[in-house]
C-alpha positions as CSV (number, residue, x, y, z in Angstrom):
1,X,0.0,0.0,0.0
2,X,1.2,3.5,-0.7
3,X,2.7,5.5,2.1
4,X,1.4,8.8,3.5
5,X,0.9,11.6,0.9
6,X,3.4,14.4,1.0
7,X,1.9,17.8,2.0
8,X,0.8,19.9,-1.0
9,X,3.2,22.8,-0.3
10,X,5.9,21.1,1.7
11,X,6.4,20.9,5.4
12,X,6.9,23.9,7.6
13,X,5.0,26.3,5.2
14,X,2.2,28.5,6.6
15,X,-1.0,29.1,4.6
16,X,-2.3,32.5,5.7
17,X,-5.9,33.3,4.8
18,X,-8.5,36.1,5.0
19,X,-12.2,36.1,4.3
20,X,-14.5,38.8,3.1
21,X,-17.8,39.0,1.2
22,X,-19.1,40.8,-1.9
23,X,-22.5,41.4,-3.4
24,X,-22.8,41.3,-7.2
25,X,-25.3,40.7,-10.0
26,X,-25.2,39.0,-13.3
27,X,-27.4,38.2,-16.3
28,X,-27.8,34.4,-16.6
29,X,-27.5,33.1,-20.2
30,X,-30.6,31.0,-19.6
31,X,-32.6,34.1,-18.7
32,X,-31.9,36.8,-21.3
33,X,-32.6,40.3,-20.1
34,X,-32.9,39.2,-16.5
35,X,-30.6,40.5,-13.8
36,X,-30.1,38.8,-10.4
37,X,-27.5,38.9,-7.7
38,X,-25.7,36.9,-5.0
39,X,-23.8,37.4,-1.9
40,X,-20.4,35.7,-2.4
41,X,-18.1,34.7,0.4
42,X,-14.4,34.8,-0.5
43,X,-11.5,33.2,1.3
44,X,-8.0,33.9,-0.1
45,X,-4.8,32.3,1.1
46,X,-1.1,32.9,0.5
47,X,1.9,30.8,1.3
48,X,4.5,32.0,3.8
49,X,7.9,30.4,4.3
50,X,8.7,31.1,7.9
51,X,12.4,31.0,7.2
52,X,12.1,34.0,4.9
53,X,9.0,35.8,6.3
54,X,8.9,39.6,6.7
55,X,5.5,41.1,7.7
56,X,4.0,43.2,4.9
57,X,3.3,46.8,5.5
58,X,-0.3,46.1,4.3
59,X,-1.9,43.2,6.1
60,X,-3.1,40.3,4.0
61,X,-6.8,40.8,5.0
62,X,-6.7,44.4,3.8
63,X,-5.2,43.3,0.4
64,X,-7.9,40.6,0.1
65,X,-10.7,43.0,1.0
66,X,-9.5,45.7,-1.5
67,X,-9.1,43.2,-4.3
68,X,-12.5,41.6,-3.7
69,X,-14.1,45.1,-3.5
70,X,-13.4,45.6,-7.2
71,X,-16.2,43.0,-7.7
72,X,-18.5,44.3,-5.0
73,X,-21.8,45.9,-6.1
74,X,-21.0,45.3,-9.8
75,X,-22.8,43.7,-12.7
76,X,-20.4,40.8,-13.4
77,X,-19.8,40.1,-17.1
78,X,-19.6,36.8,-18.9
79,X,-16.3,35.1,-17.8
80,X,-16.4,36.3,-14.2
81,X,-20.0,35.6,-13.0
82,X,-19.6,31.9,-12.1
83,X,-17.9,30.8,-8.8
84,X,-15.0,29.2,-10.5
85,X,-14.4,32.2,-12.8
86,X,-14.7,34.7,-9.9
87,X,-12.3,32.6,-7.8
88,X,-9.8,32.5,-10.6
89,X,-10.0,36.2,-11.3
90,X,-9.5,37.2,-7.7
91,X,-6.7,34.6,-7.2
92,X,-4.8,35.8,-10.3
93,X,-5.1,39.5,-9.2
94,X,-3.9,38.7,-5.7
95,X,-1.2,36.2,-6.7
96,X,-2.8,34.0,-4.1
97,X,-2.0,30.3,-3.5
98,X,-5.7,29.4,-3.2
99,X,-9.1,31.2,-3.4
100,X,-12.5,29.8,-2.4
101,X,-15.7,31.5,-3.5
102,X,-19.1,30.3,-2.2
103,X,-22.7,31.3,-1.7
104,X,-25.5,29.8,0.3
105,X,-28.4,28.1,-1.5
106,X,-31.4,26.2,-0.2
107,X,-29.8,25.3,3.2
108,X,-26.5,24.4,1.7
109,X,-23.7,26.1,-0.2
110,X,-22.2,26.0,-3.7
111,X,-18.8,27.4,-4.8
112,X,-15.4,26.7,-6.2
113,X,-11.8,26.6,-5.2
114,X,-9.0,28.0,-7.5
115,X,-5.4,27.0,-6.8
116,X,-2.3,28.5,-8.4
C-alpha cells in the first residue's frame, strides 16, 4: 500500500488566509434580459515560508478586501460571474495560492476553489 501523501506545499510552510464577502449581480444566459444577484463569500490564502518571512506593510486581510471590493456591487460580465471564474480572477489579481468562493443556496452552499 502507498505511504502517506506528501503535503501539497511542503512541510513547515504556513498558509495565511483572510475572508470577506461581496454582493454582485449577473445576467444568466438562460434568462436573457434578467438580472439577479448573489452574496459571495471569499477566502483567499497565500503561502508563507517562515524562514524568509517579513511582515507586509499592508496586512493580507486588507489586500484581500481591497481586491474583492473591485467585484462588489458590480454587474459581473460573462467570464467572471460563475464561482470558478470569480475565484480564478481574484486569485490571479492577488497572486494567491488558493481562493475559495461560495454562496448559500437552499440550506447548503455552492462554490469553487481555485489554486495556483
